[in-house]
C-alpha positions in Angstrom: 88.9 107.8 73.0 88.6 105.9 76.3 92.4 105.4 76.8 92.0 101.7 77.6 91.1 98.5 75.8 88.5 96.0 77.0 89.3 92.4 76.3 86.3 90.1 76.1 86.5 86.3 76.6 84.1 83.9 74.9 81.9 81.8 77.1 82.3 78.1 76.4 78.8 77.1 77.5 78.9 73.9 75.4 81.3 72.3 77.9 78.6 72.8 80.6 75.4 71.8 78.7 74.5 68.4 77.5 71.5 66.7 75.9 71.1 63.0 76.4 67.9 61.1 75.7 68.6 59.0 78.8 68.7 62.1 81.1 65.6 64.1 81.6 64.2 63.0 78.2 66.8 64.8 76.2 66.1 68.2 77.8 69.3 70.3 78.1 70.9 69.8 81.6 74.1 70.9 83.2 76.8 68.3 82.6 77.1 65.8 85.4 73.8 66.7 87.0 70.1 66.2 86.3 69.4 69.9 86.7 67.5 71.2 83.6 68.5 74.6 82.2 64.8 75.6 82.4 64.9 75.1 86.2 67.9 77.4 86.5 66.4 80.0 84.2 63.0 79.9 86.0 64.8 80.5 89.3 66.6 83.5 87.8 63.3 84.8 86.3 61.7 84.6 89.7 64.4 86.8 91.1 66.8 84.2 92.7 70.4 85.3 93.1 73.1 83.0 91.9 74.1 82.3 95.5 70.6 81.1 96.3 70.6 78.8 93.2 74.0 77.4 94.3 72.5 76.7 97.7 69.4 75.1 96.2 71.5 73.0 93.7 74.8 72.2 95.3 76.1 70.3 92.3 76.1 73.6 90.3 78.9 76.2 90.2 78.6 79.9 89.5 80.3 79.3 86.1 77.7 76.7 85.2 74.9 79.1 86.0 76.6 81.7 83.8 76.8 79.0 81.1 73.0 78.5 81.3 72.5 82.2 80.8 74.9 82.2 77.8 73.2 79.2 76.3 69.8 80.9 76.6 71.2 84.1 75.0 72.6 82.1 72.0 69.5 80.0 71.6 67.4 83.2 71.6 69.6 85.3 69.3 70.9 82.4 67.1 74.4 84.1 67.0 76.3 81.0 68.3 78.6 83.2 70.4 78.4 85.0 73.6 81.1 87.4 74.7 81.5 88.2 78.4 83.0 91.3 79.8 86.5 90.9 81.3 86.8 89.6 84.9 
């Protein structure tokens, strides 16, 4: 027994991600921006740190980048839910 309980919070990525045919041809983007999710994911895949992504895309927040990762995880696994470790 560990002697403590971890509480997980669910990531509400849907409030950060939108698809609108009038914005980037319906490609998923971060709400209120024209930044496609694939652009953020490509930056992460190339080794960029969140701080660098925020510098490159000042309309983003650390939480919106986290939402992109959660969205990608759900899309890949099809589970519909991503649980994050406690803060």
